C-alpha positions as CSV (number, residue, x, y, z in Angstrom):
1,M,87.6,-179.2,122.7
2,T,88.5,-181.2,125.8
3,K,85.9,-182.7,128.2
4,K,87.0,-180.2,130.9
5,A,86.6,-177.3,128.4
6,V,83.1,-178.5,127.5
7,I,82.1,-178.8,131.2
8,A,83.5,-175.3,131.9
9,A,81.7,-173.8,129.0
10,A,78.4,-175.5,130.1
11,C,78.8,-174.1,133.6
12,A,79.7,-170.6,132.3
13,A,76.6,-170.7,130.0
14,A,74.4,-171.8,133.0
15,L,75.6,-168.8,135.0
16,L,74.6,-166.4,132.2
17,V,71.1,-167.9,132.0
18,F,70.2,-167.3,135.6
19,S,69.3,-164.0,137.3
20,P,71.7,-162.4,139.7
21,A,69.6,-163.8,142.5
22,A,70.1,-167.4,141.3
23,H,72.7,-169.7,142.8
24,A,74.8,-171.8,140.4
25,Q,77.4,-174.3,141.5
26,C,79.1,-177.3,139.8
27,G,80.7,-180.3,141.5
28,G,80.2,-183.8,142.7
29,A,76.9,-185.3,143.6
30,S,76.1,-188.5,145.5
31,W,72.9,-190.1,146.7
32,Y,71.5,-191.5,149.9
33,G,68.4,-193.4,150.9
34,P,67.9,-196.8,152.5
35,G,69.7,-196.1,155.8
36,F,67.9,-192.8,156.3
37,H,64.5,-193.5,154.9
38,G,61.8,-192.7,157.5
39,K,64.2,-190.8,159.8
40,K,64.1,-187.0,160.4
41,A,66.1,-184.8,158.0
42,A,67.8,-181.7,159.3
43,S,64.7,-179.7,158.3
44,G,62.5,-181.7,160.6
45,Q,60.7,-183.4,157.7
46,V,60.7,-187.2,157.5
47,F,63.1,-188.3,154.8
48,D,61.5,-190.2,152.0
49,Q,64.1,-191.8,149.6
50,N,61.3,-191.9,147.0
51,A,60.7,-188.1,147.0
52,M,62.6,-185.6,144.9
53,T,64.7,-184.1,147.7
54,A,68.3,-183.3,148.4
55,A,70.8,-182.3,151.0
56,H,73.0,-179.1,150.6
57,R,75.4,-177.5,153.1
58,T,74.0,-174.0,153.0
59,L,70.9,-173.5,150.8
60,P,67.8,-172.7,152.8
61,F,65.4,-175.6,153.4
62,G,62.6,-175.5,150.9
63,T,64.8,-174.1,148.1
64,Q,63.9,-175.6,144.7
65,V,67.1,-176.6,142.8
66,Q,67.5,-177.8,139.3
67,V,70.3,-180.5,139.1
68,T,71.9,-181.2,135.8
69,D,74.1,-184.2,135.3
70,Q,77.2,-183.0,133.3
71,R,77.8,-186.4,131.8
72,T,74.3,-187.0,130.4
73,G,72.6,-183.6,130.3
74,K,69.6,-185.0,132.2
75,S,68.0,-182.6,134.8
76,V,65.7,-183.0,137.8
77,N,64.1,-180.6,140.2
78,V,64.6,-181.3,143.9
79,T,63.7,-179.5,147.1
80,I,66.5,-179.0,149.7
81,N,65.3,-180.6,153.0
82,D,68.5,-181.8,154.6
83,R,72.2,-180.9,155.3
84,G,75.2,-182.4,153.6
85,P,77.1,-183.9,151.9
86,F,80.0,-184.1,154.3
87,H,82.4,-186.0,152.0
88,G,85.2,-184.5,149.9
89,K,84.2,-181.9,147.3
90,R,80.7,-183.1,146.8
91,I,78.2,-180.2,146.6
92,I,74.8,-182.1,146.9
93,D,73.4,-185.4,148.1
94,L,70.3,-186.5,146.2
95,S,67.5,-188.8,147.3
96,K,67.5,-192.3,145.8
97,A,64.6,-191.2,143.5
98,A,66.5,-188.2,142.2
99,A,69.7,-190.3,141.5
100,A,67.6,-192.9,139.7
101,A,66.0,-190.2,137.5
102,L,69.4,-188.8,136.6
103,G,70.6,-192.3,135.9
104,F,73.6,-192.5,138.3
105,Q,72.2,-194.7,141.0
106,N,74.4,-197.6,140.1
107,R,77.6,-195.5,139.9
108,G,76.9,-193.8,143.2
109,V,78.4,-190.4,142.2
110,T,78.4,-188.1,139.3
111,S,79.3,-184.5,138.3
112,V,76.5,-182.0,138.3
113,C,75.6,-178.3,138.1
114,I,72.9,-177.0,140.3
115,A,70.9,-173.8,139.9
116,A,68.2,-172.3,142.2
117,G,66.2,-169.1,141.7
């Protein structure tokens, strides 16, 4: 089985696990922090790079999202409190803390699946 087939199968399985009200999406993820730490996020909250938060283009603020790194299988739960990413095909921007917990802080980007209920 190719790597693409494994990823596709994992995403398909994730879709079956969640209720119809859940949102599931797979794509690129990046992280942000130092330049935005202490500034207001789109939600009006002060951005804390050490909190488990994320930016998404359309999910409502306050939505809890499980983010799973397709490369490692590690998962974290984050709260959407900002808008973005606005680069390429990325689907989510994670805080520095969330990226560190997933283990991709040094790489800068990774492939993830996200699910929210």
